[in-house]
C-alpha positions in Angstrom: 67.5 79.7 -124.5 70.9 79.1 -126.0 72.6 81.0 -123.1 70.7 78.9 -120.5 71.7 75.7 -122.2 75.4 76.8 -122.2 75.2 77.7 -118.6 73.8 74.3 -117.7 76.4 72.5 -119.7 79.3 74.5 -118.2 77.8 73.8 -114.7 77.5 70.1 -115.3 81.0 69.9 -116.7 82.5 71.7 -113.7 80.6 69.5 -111.3 81.8 66.4 -113.2 85.4 67.4 -112.8 84.7 67.9 -109.1 83.2 64.5 -108.7 86.3 62.9 -110.4 88.6 64.7 -108.2 87.2 63.3 -105.0 85.5 60.0 -104.0 82.5 60.6 -101.7 79.7 58.6 -100.3 76.9 59.5 -97.9 75.7 57.3 -95.0 72.0 57.5 -95.9 70.7 55.5 -93.0 71.9 53.6 -89.9 69.2 51.4 -88.3 68.4 48.4 -86.1 69.3 47.1 -82.7 72.4 45.2 -81.8 72.8 41.9 -83.7 70.4 43.2 -86.4 71.9 46.5 -87.5 72.3 47.7 -91.0 73.9 50.7 -92.6 73.1 52.2 -96.1 75.8 53.9 -98.2 75.1 56.0 -101.3 77.8 56.5 -103.8 77.3 60.1 -105.1 80.0 59.8 -107.9 77.8 57.8 -110.3 74.3 59.2 -110.3 73.3 58.7 -113.9 70.3 59.5 -116.1 68.6 56.3 -117.2 65.6 57.9 -119.0 64.4 55.7 -121.9 64.5 57.6 -125.3 60.8 57.4 -125.6 60.4 59.2 -122.2 62.6 62.2 -123.0 60.6 65.4 -122.7 57.8 63.6 -120.9 58.2 65.8 -117.8 60.0 63.1 -115.7 63.4 61.4 -116.0 64.8 58.3 -114.5 67.9 58.7 -112.4 70.0 55.9 -110.9 72.2 55.9 -107.7 74.2 53.0 -106.3 73.2 52.2 -102.8 74.9 49.5 -100.7 73.4 48.1 -97.5 75.8 46.2 -95.1 74.1 43.8 -92.7 75.2 42.7 -89.2 72.7 39.9 -88.9 74.1 36.4 -89.5 71.0 35.3 -91.4 71.4 38.1 -94.0 74.0 38.6 -96.8 77.2 40.4 -96.1 75.9 43.3 -98.3 73.4 44.1 -101.0 74.5 46.4 -103.8 71.5 48.0 -105.5 71.2 50.2 -108.5 68.2 52.1 -107.3 66.3 54.1 -110.0 63.9 56.9 -109.1 61.4 58.9 -111.1 62.4 62.6 -110.9 60.9 65.8 -112.3 62.7 67.0 -115.4 65.6 69.2 -114.5 64.5 71.9 -116.9 61.2 72.9 -118.4 60.5 74.4 -121.8 57.8 77.0 -122.3 56.5 76.4 -125.8 54.9 79.9 -126.0 57.8 82.0 -124.8 60.4 79.4 -125.9 62.3 79.9 -122.7 64.1 77.2 -120.8 63.9 77.4 -117.0 65.0 75.3 -114.1 62.3 73.2 -112.6 61.8 74.1 -108.9 59.3 71.2 -108.4 61.8 68.7 -107.0 61.9 65.6 -104.7 62.4 66.3 -101.0 63.3 63.9 -98.2 60.3 62.8 -96.2 58.1 62.7 -99.3 57.0 59.7 -101.3 59.2 58.5 -104.2 58.7 56.1 -107.1 61.5 53.6 -107.4 62.7 50.3 -108.7 65.8 48.1 -108.4 67.6 48.4 -111.7 69.9 45.9 -113.6 73.4 45.2 -112.3 72.3 44.8 -108.7 73.8 42.0 -106.7 74.4 40.6 -103.2 77.4 39.0 -101.5 76.3 35.8 -99.8 77.6 35.3 -96.3 77.6 31.6 -96.6 80.3 31.4 -99.3 81.2 35.0 -100.2 79.9 34.5 -103.7 78.1 37.2 -105.6 74.4 36.6 -106.6 72.4 38.7 -108.9 69.5 40.7 -107.5 66.5 40.6 -109.9 65.1 43.8 -111.3 61.9 45.0 -109.7 58.7 46.7 -110.9 58.1 50.4 -110.2 56.8 51.0 -106.7 56.0 54.0 -104.5 57.3 54.4 -100.9 57.9 57.0 -98.3 60.3 54.8 -96.3 63.0 57.1 -94.8 66.0 55.4 -96.6 64.3 55.4 -100.0 63.0 58.9 -99.6 66.5 60.2 -98.8 68.2 58.2 -101.6 65.6 59.5 -104.1 66.2 63.0 -102.9 70.0 62.6 -103.5 69.5 61.0 -106.9 66.9 63.6 -108.1 69.0 66.6 -106.8 72.4 65.4 -107.8 73.5 68.8 -109.0 72.6 70.4 -105.7 74.5 67.6 -103.8 77.5 68.2 -106.0 77.4 71.9 -105.5 77.2 71.4 -101.8 80.2 69.1 -101.8 82.1 71.4 -104.1 81.4 74.4 -101.9 82.4 72.4 -98.8 85.9 71.4 -100.0 88.3 74.1 -99.0 91.8 72.9 -99.8 92.4 69.9 -97.5 89.5 70.8 -95.3 85.8 70.2 -95.5 83.1 72.6 -94.2 80.8 70.0 -92.5 78.5 72.7 -91.1 78.1 74.5 -94.5 77.5 71.2 -96.3 74.8 70.2 -93.7 73.1 73.6 -94.1 72.9 73.2 -97.9 71.5 69.6 -97.9 69.1 70.5 -95.2 67.3 72.7 -97.7 66.4 69.4 -99.5 65.0 67.9 -96.3 68.0 65.8 -95.7 69.6 65.5 -92.2 72.2 68.3 -91.7 74.4 65.8 -89.9 74.4 63.2 -92.7 77.8 61.6 -92.6 80.2 62.0 -95.6 82.9 59.4 -96.1 85.7 58.8 -98.6 84.8 55.1 -99.3 82.9 54.3 -102.5 83.1 50.6 -103.2 80.9 47.9 -101.6 83.9 46.1 -100.2 85.1 49.3 -98.6 81.6 49.9 -97.1 81.8 46.3 -95.7 85.2 47.0 -94.1 84.0 50.4 -92.8 81.0 49.0 -91.0 82.9 46.2 -89.3 86.1 48.2 -88.5 84.3 51.3 -87.2 80.7 50.7 -86.3 80.6 47.0 -85.1 84.2 46.5 -83.9 82.9 45.2 -80.6 81.6 42.2 -82.3 84.9 41.7 -84.1 86.9 42.0 -80.9 84.7 39.5 -79.1 84.9 37.0 -82.0 81.2 37.3 -82.7 81.3 38.6 -86.3 79.2 36.1 -88.4 81.9 34.2 -90.3 80.8 30.9 -91.8 83.6 30.8 -94.3 86.3 31.7 -91.8 87.4 34.6 -94.1 87.3 37.2 -91.4 88.7 35.3 -88.5 91.9 36.8 -87.1 93.4 35.9 -83.7 93.1 38.7 -81.2 95.2 38.7 -78.0 93.6 39.7 -74.7 95.8 42.9 -74.6 94.8 43.8 -78.2 91.2 43.1 -77.3 91.2 45.3 -74.2 93.0 48.1 -76.1 90.4 47.9 -78.9 87.5 47.9 -76.6 88.8 51.0 -74.7 89.3 52.7 -78.0 85.9 51.6 -79.2 84.2 52.9 -76.0 85.8 56.3 -76.5 84.6 56.7 -80.1 81.5 54.6 -80.5 79.1 57.4 -79.8 80.9 59.6 -82.3 81.0 56.9 -85.0 77.3 55.9 -84.7 76.3 59.6 -84.8 78.5 60.1 -87.9 80.6 62.9 -86.3 84.2 63.5 -85.3 85.9 60.2 -86.1 84.2 59.8 -89.5 84.9 63.5 -90.3 88.6 63.0 -89.4 88.8 60.0 -91.8 87.1 62.0 -94.5 89.6 64.9 -94.1 92.5 62.4 -94.5 90.8 61.1 -97.7 90.5 64.6 -99.1 94.1 65.3 -98.3 95.2 62.2 -100.1 93.0 63.2 -103.1 94.6 66.6 -103.2 98.1 64.9 -103.4 96.8 62.6 -106.2 95.3 65.6 -108.1 98.6 67.5 -108.0 100.4 64.4 -109.4 97.8 64.1 -112.1 98.2 67.7 -113.0 102.0 67.3 -113.2 101.5 64.2 -115.4 99.1 66.2 -117.7 101.6 69.0 -117.9 104.3 66.6 -119.1 102.0 64.6 -121.4 103.6 63.7 -124.7 107.2 63.8 -123.2 109.7 61.3 -122.0 111.0 61.6 -118.5 114.1 63.3 -119.9 111.9 66.0 -121.4 112.2 64.9 -125.1 109.0 64.8 -127.2 107.3 61.5 -127.8 106.5 60.4 -131.4 102.9 59.6 -132.3 103.2 55.9 -131.5 104.7 56.6 -128.1 102.2 59.3 -127.2 99.3 57.0 -128.2 100.5 54.1 -126.1 101.3 56.4 -123.1 97.8 57.8 -123.1 96.5 54.3 -122.6 99.2 52.7 -120.4 100.9 55.6 -118.6 101.0 54.8 -114.8 99.1 51.5 -115.3 100.4 48.3 -113.6 102.8 46.2 -115.6 100.3 43.3 -115.5 97.9 45.5 -117.5 100.4 45.8 -120.3 100.8 42.0 -120.5 97.1 41.4 -120.3 96.6 43.7 -123.3 99.7 43.3 -125.4 100.4 39.7 -124.6 103.7 38.2 -123.4 106.7 40.4 -124.4 109.2 39.2 -127.0 111.9 40.3 -124.6 112.0 41.1 -120.9 114.8 42.3 -118.7 115.6 44.3 -115.6 118.3 46.8 -114.9 118.8 48.6 -111.6 115.3 49.9 -110.5 113.6 49.5 -113.9 112.1 46.7 -115.9 111.7 46.6 -119.7 109.1 44.8 -121.8 109.7 44.8 -125.5 107.3 44.0 -128.4 108.8 43.7 -131.9 107.6 43.4 -135.5 109.6 43.2 -138.8 109.2 42.9 -142.5 111.7 41.5 -145.0 111.7 40.9 -148.7 114.5 39.3 -150.6 115.9 41.2 -153.6 115.2 39.8 -157.1 117.3 40.5 -160.1 116.0 39.8 -163.7 118.5 39.0 -166.4 118.0 39.1 -170.1 120.0 38.7 -173.3 121.4 42.2 -172.8 122.3 41.6 -169.1 120.3 43.0 -166.1 117.0 44.3 -167.3 115.1 44.8 -164.0 114.1 43.4 -160.6 113.1 44.3 -157.1 115.8 45.4 -154.8 114.0 44.1 -151.7 114.2 45.6 -148.3 114.0 45.1 -144.6 112.1 47.0 -141.8 111.8 46.4 -138.1 110.2 48.2 -135.2 109.9 47.7 -131.4 107.8 49.1 -128.6 109.5 49.0 -125.2 107.6 49.6 -122.0 109.7 50.8 -119.0 108.2 50.1 -115.6 109.2 51.2 -112.1 108.0 50.3 -108.6 105.6 52.7 -106.8 105.5 53.1 -103.0 103.5 49.9 -102.6 105.9 47.8 -104.7 103.6 47.7 -107.8 105.5 47.9 -111.2 103.9 50.7 -113.2 104.6 52.1 -116.7 106.9 55.1 -116.5 108.0 55.5 -120.1 107.4 54.0 -123.6 109.9 54.0 -126.5 108.9 53.1 -130.0 111.8 52.9 -132.5 112.2 51.6 -136.1 114.9 51.0 -138.7 114.9 50.0 -142.3 117.2 49.1 -145.2 116.5 49.2 -148.9 112.8 49.7 -149.8 111.9 49.1 -146.2 111.2 52.8 -145.8 107.8 52.2 -147.3 107.0 49.6 -144.8 108.3 51.1 -141.5 105.0 52.8 -140.6 103.0 49.6 -141.0 105.6 47.6 -139.1 105.5 50.1 -136.2 101.7 50.0 -136.3 101.9 46.2 -135.9 104.5 46.4 -133.0 102.2 48.7 -131.0 99.0 46.8 -131.7 97.5 44.7 -128.8 97.9 41.0 -129.4 95.0 39.9 -127.2 
């Protein structure tokens, strides 16, 4: 049993790393006629176990998957983001007689009935004013609706989905056929589209920029707030319509154009992963290769690569700010001082406290990235003391590196 648990833990850890390395969503369903179309996206990064403590070991577990539906119809919201929860068979079963742990083969398959509910944290974006509105939680229900059946299958078989994605990623390429063959074993469509977007706002842009661009080009996108209105010249409109005509069939079928976009996303993620590996390799060091002290390393673990505004939001306004060449510096300081006291008696000096002084500062260096964002590139923490300040320098540096908000 111990070996089985270790294997399962290692597998889950490996798949978790894979999920963090790439951002993936599946287009679960595309439905409706013109003017009333809707597309459902499932974010496969954040499938989580929501089983209540008193239900652990009951034979079923609750798994949650974020599903966002984007609407074309003017009478409906821009989108609804749902935390859909499904009842799934336990991943593993324990034989009390043999005391063996085995993987449960009785799993949810697309096309079958699922038990589901809308969980907490769901919301919609109103089209009338682009304000978020909470979506109430629902009671448990059963359904064999195609979208729910497919979403439940993905949620209840998240390890299999992650394994299929992991196997399909080959460097900067993606084995669409192999991925389709793997998920088809769960009853899911072999041509289910995989995309690199994962946020509701990205799904909204994806639908209007790729699937319903004809409405945008003709100025017919529902837009009561005027947020989406952009002037389109006749030349641009003709070019867009010609481009749309050439790729519309591919986009709605979830094939070539979507696949091309996904490959670009994978390539970008590979570049980001290489940069992260390089950063990890140099963790605990300054850009010049020198080793960071404990204060610097601690701050860098939190703020390294973060936008400058995050530093200010956490640490407060700096005591000193300046810019030199292509770098900016934010300094936070703290100090301690005690005046010396001399005690005199009849025989002259008989005692006293010599006093002391200690100061420390934390200086954040930021540089601009390719998009012009100022990001933390280095952190220096330095202290100095006089007299008995040596006893206080550690506390002073702790204070200088402590968030002020």
